[in-house]
N, C-alpha and C positions, 0 to 999 in steps of 0.2 A: 493467460499472461506468459510470456516467454521470458524465462530468467537467464537466458544466454547472454554472455558478454556484458553483464552489468556488475557494478560494484555494490557492496553491501548497502551504501546509502541509496543507490538508485533503485535497488530492489524494494527497499522499504518505502521509499516515495511513491513509486508506481503502485505498490500494494495500497498504500493510503488513498491514492486517486481512484483506484478500482473500486475500493470499498465505498467511497463517498461520492462517486460520479462528480468529481471535480478535477481541475487542473491546477496544480500549485505553482506559484511564481517562484522559479528556482533562485532568482536574484534576491528574493525578500525573506527566505528562510534559511535556516541552518539547522543540521542535525547533530545533537550532542548526546552524551550519555549513553552509548551503546553499552548494554549490560546484559550478561547472562543471568537467568532466573531459574526458578526451582523446576520447571519443566512440567508443572501441574496442568492437566486438561489441555495438552497440546501447546502450551505457551512456554517457549524455551528462552526467549529474550525480549528485551525492550529497549526503545530509544525515545528521546525527547526531541520534539521538533519545536523550535523556537523562532521567534520573529527577528530577522536581521534588518527589517525596514518597518518600523511602527506605523508608517503611513498606509502600509499594505495590509499587514496583520499585526494583531496584538495578543498578548498573553502566550501560553504555550500548552502543548499537548503531549502526553506520553502514550505511546503505542505499544501494546504488547502483541507479540506474533510467535507463530511456529517456525522453526528453521526448515530449510530444505533437507530432506532425508536422502542422502545421496545413494544409499543403497536402494531404496525404494525407487528412486528414479531411474537407476541403471540396472535393475533387476534383469537377469538373463541377458545382459549386454556385455560382451567382452571387448574391453577397450584395447586397442592395439596401437602401439607406437614403436618407433625404432628405438632399441635399448642397447647401450654399451655396457660393457662389464663394470664400469665405475660409476654408472648412472645412479641417481638418487631421485627421491620424490621431488626434492627441491630443484634439481637441475632439469627435470622434463616438464616443469610447470608451464613454461612458455610454449613448449610443443603442444601440451594438453590443451591450453586455451586456445591456441591457433587452430587446432583441428576440431575440437568440440564446442568452442565458444564459451566455456564455462570459467567464470572469473574465480580463481583461486589464488592466494598468496602463501608465502611461507608461514605466515601466522595462522593460517588455516589448517595446515596439514602436518602430520607427524613425520620426522625424518626417518625414511627407510631407504634400503639399497636394493639393487637388482639382484635376484637369486639366479645365479649362473648355473645352478645345479639342476634345474628343471629344463624341459624341452617342451614347448619354447620357453625362453627365459621369462621370468615374471617379476613384476615390482609391485608391492602391496601398498596401496594409497590409503591413509586413514585420516579422517578430519580430527582436529583436536577438540577437546570439550570446550575450550575457550573460544572456538570459532564463532564469529557473530552472525553468520547467516546460513551456515551449513552444519548438518550433523550426520554422523555415520555410526549409529548405535549398536548395529549387529555384526560388525567385522569389517575386514578390509575389502576395498575395491582392487581387483586384481588387473593389472595392465600387462599385457603380454607382447612379446616381440612380433612386430608386424611381419607378414609374409604373404605369399600368393594363396588366396583360399577363395572359395566360391560362396561360403556362407554369408548371406546378406547382412547378418549382424556385424560382420567385420567390415563391411564396405560402407555402412552408413556413417557419414562423417559428422552430421550435426543432427540433434534431436531436439525436438520441441519439449522443453521441460516445464511443467506447470506446478511446481511446488510453491512453498510458502503458504501457510495457513493465514486466513484472515486475522486481523487483530482480534483482540478480546471481545467477546459479545457485550461487555460492560460499556453501555453507550457513553458513559462519562469519560472513557478513555479515548474515544474516537470522534467526539463531536465538540463543537465550540468555535473558537476564533478562526481556525485555520480551515475547518471544514464546513459542510452545509447541511442543514437539516432539510430533508426532502419529504413532503407531505402530498398525497394526492386525494383531492377532495371535490369530486364531481357534485355532491350534494350541496356545496356551497357556492356553485358557479355564479349565481346572480349576484351575491354579495361581493365576492372577489372581483367580478367584472366591473364593479363600480369604481375602482381605484384608478387614479391617473398617476402617471410618472411625475415625481417631485412632491407628491402628497407626504406630509409628515404627521404622525400620530401625536400631536402635542396634548390635545384634550380628547380622549377616546370617545367616539361615538358609538352607536348601536353596531355599525359595520365593523368597527375595530374590535370590539368585544366578541362579535361573532367569529372573526378571524382567530382571536386569542383561543376561542373554544375549538376551532378547527385544529389549531397547532397542539393544543392540549390532548385532544383525541389522537392526533397523528403521531405524537412523539411520546406519549405516556408520561409527559411532564405537565405540570400546572403553569400555564402562561398567564400573566396579567400585565399590569402597567405601573407596578412598583419600580424602584431603582435597584432592586436586588433580585438574585434568582433568574428564572426565566422570564424575561420581560420584553414587551414590544414598546416600552416607554421611548418616545422620540424616534420610533422606527421610520424610515423613509422608503418610499416606493421607488425602486430604480427602473423597474420594468413591469408592464402588465399587457399581456396580449398573446398573439400566436407564438407558439414555440419555433415555428419555422422562420419567423422574422426576428427572433431573439438574437443579440450579438453573441458570437462565438465565446466571448470572455466568460460567460456564465455557465456554459457547459450543461445545458438543460437537456431532459429527456425528450427528444423530438418525435418520439412515437406517440406522445400525448398532445392534445390539442392546444391548450392554454397554459400559461405560467405566470405567477405573480412572484416578483423578487423584492424582498425587503432587506435593506441594510440596517442592521441593529446599531443602536447608540452605544457608546463605549461605557455602559454601566451594566450593572448586574453580573450574573455568572456566566453568560453566554455572549460571545462576539461573532462578528462575520455576517453571514447572509443566511437568509431563510428563503427557501424555494418552496412554493405551493403550486402544484399542478392541479388543474381542474378541467 
C-alpha cells in the first residue's frame, strides 16, 4: 500500500478496503470521529465510517489502526530540501510534499526552525502527538540543506512507504454493513452451486441451513435465521457462478473458481454482503 500523496481519510479508507477486499463507494460514506487512543498493541487512533447514503450502506463501523511511524519509514534516509535562514517546518511543508509526496499539514507537525549553526543547515521535523495518521516517537527527522552529492540516498526523490498497521484484529470492529464477510468453502461446492440469482431465503431449507453452517465455521460466529445477531433471514442471492464472470462491483477474489454473493436483509447485527468462494 502506497501512502504517498494521500490525506488522513484516504489512507484509512484504502486501509479498510485492503483489509476487507472491497471497494467502498466514496459518495455513500463519510468519515467522522478521528480520535487518538491509548496506543496499546499497535493501535494509535480510530475513526468511524458512517453511511451518507442509506440506500447503499447502513449502520456504521469504527476502525482502530496504527499510525505511520515516520522515523521507521525514513530510517537512514537523509531528507534534503533548499533551506533559507528563516525557514520553518511550516514553511517547507509544500516543498516537502512536492518532493516526497507525503501528505503533512501544519496540524501534523511541531513548529521548528532551521539551524544555521550547522553545516549543512538542518531543520528538525517532528510530528505532533495529536497527528491523526503519523507518529514520530523516537526523535526528530532531520532535513538538511540540499546540495550536489553522489550518495544515492540524497538523490532518491520518492519512496514507496508501506506504513499503517491493519485495523484491530477484533472482527467486530472491521466487519458489518460497510464491509464483506469472505469465506472459502470448497467442501460445500455442491450445495452452494444450487443457488440461482434472485433466490431469497424466506423459509430456510436444507441448503440454506448448510450455508449457515458454512458461514458459522468460516467466520467463527453462529449464523441462523432469526431476526437478530448473525442472520441469513431473508438473505438474497445476488450472484452465483464463475469469479471470472462476476461483475467488478463485487471485487471478488478471481484466483478462486466460484463465488456466491448474498445480500443480507436489514435486520440483525450484520448488514451488507456475504461472499462465499467455493
